[in-house]
C-alpha positions as CSV (number, residue, x, y, z in Angstrom):
1,M,-61.1,-0.1,17.4
2,N,-61.2,0.9,21.1
3,E,-57.8,2.3,21.9
4,Q,-56.7,2.4,25.5
5,I,-55.5,5.7,27.0
6,K,-54.7,6.6,30.5
7,E,-57.5,8.1,32.6
8,I,-57.7,10.4,35.5
9,T,-60.7,11.5,37.6
10,P,-61.7,15.1,38.1
11,Q,-61.1,14.7,41.8
12,E,-57.5,13.6,41.1
13,V,-56.9,16.6,38.8
14,E,-58.3,18.9,41.4
15,E,-56.1,17.3,44.1
16,Q,-53.0,17.7,42.0
17,L,-53.8,21.3,41.2
18,S,-54.5,22.1,44.9
19,N,-51.1,20.6,45.7
20,G,-49.4,23.0,43.3
21,K,-48.7,20.5,40.6
22,Q,-48.2,22.1,37.1
23,L,-50.7,20.4,34.8
24,N,-51.2,20.8,31.0
25,I,-55.0,20.6,30.6
26,I,-56.6,21.0,27.2
27,D,-60.3,21.6,27.0
28,V,-61.6,20.3,23.6
29,R,-65.2,21.6,24.0
30,E,-66.9,24.0,21.6
31,N,-66.8,27.7,22.3
32,D,-70.3,28.0,23.7
33,E,-69.6,25.2,26.2
34,V,-66.4,26.8,27.4
35,E,-68.2,30.1,27.9
36,Q,-70.0,28.4,30.8
37,G,-66.6,27.9,32.5
38,M,-63.5,25.9,32.2
39,I,-60.7,24.7,34.6
40,T,-58.7,27.7,35.5
41,V,-55.4,26.4,34.1
42,A,-56.9,24.8,31.0
43,K,-56.0,25.8,27.4
44,H,-59.0,25.8,25.0
45,I,-58.4,24.0,21.7
46,R,-61.6,22.8,20.1
47,M,-61.6,19.1,19.2
48,G,-61.8,19.9,15.5
49,D,-58.8,22.2,15.7
50,I,-56.5,19.7,17.4
51,P,-54.9,18.3,14.2
52,Q,-53.9,21.8,12.9
53,R,-52.7,22.9,16.3
54,L,-50.6,19.9,17.5
55,N,-47.5,21.9,16.6
56,E,-48.3,24.1,19.7
57,L,-47.9,21.1,22.0
58,D,-44.7,19.4,23.2
59,K,-44.4,15.7,22.9
60,G,-42.2,15.7,26.0
61,E,-45.1,17.0,28.1
62,E,-48.2,15.1,29.5
63,Y,-51.6,16.5,28.6
64,I,-54.9,16.0,30.3
65,I,-57.8,16.2,27.8
66,V,-61.1,17.5,29.0
67,C,-64.6,17.7,27.4
68,R,-68.2,17.8,28.7
69,S,-68.6,14.2,29.7
70,G,-65.4,12.4,28.6
71,G,-66.3,11.0,25.2
72,R,-64.7,13.6,22.9
73,S,-61.7,13.9,25.2
74,H,-61.2,10.2,24.9
75,N,-61.4,10.3,21.1
76,T,-59.0,13.3,21.0
77,G,-56.7,11.5,23.3
78,V,-56.6,8.4,21.1
79,F,-55.8,10.6,18.1
80,M,-53.1,12.5,20.0
81,Q,-51.6,9.3,21.4
82,E,-51.4,7.9,17.8
83,Q,-49.4,11.1,16.9
84,G,-46.9,10.4,19.7
85,Y,-48.3,12.6,22.5
86,N,-48.5,11.6,26.1
87,V,-52.2,12.0,27.1
88,I,-54.7,11.3,29.9
89,N,-58.4,11.5,29.5
90,M,-60.3,13.2,32.4
91,V,-63.2,10.7,32.8
92,G,-66.6,12.3,33.5
93,G,-65.5,15.6,32.0
94,M,-66.7,19.0,33.2
95,L,-70.0,17.4,34.3
96,A,-68.1,15.8,37.1
97,W,-65.8,18.8,37.8
98,T,-66.3,20.5,41.2
99,G,-63.2,22.6,41.4
100,D,-62.6,26.2,40.4
101,I,-63.5,27.4,37.0
102,K,-62.9,30.5,34.9
103,T,-65.0,32.1,32.2
104,P,-63.3,33.5,29.1
């Protein structure tokens, strides 16, 4: 079943951040991937930890889900959407990200 979720490009995310927009970004990559850098305002919750940590998230907010290339974030987004969350998948993932990053 191929669920549809909203999508956003890395360039659109970067543009919104540079315009001062407050974004809720969740990076669902594994720890070793995040060590190579993540979007500065992102929160790291590994994909496998999402079901146990949904209570940390507000269903009234919108979340941009990020992974390495866009596949895991899509799957995570579909799951979260089924749980009633408002999510957007960042297509292309961190492979396509050219903006600022932070390392933990």
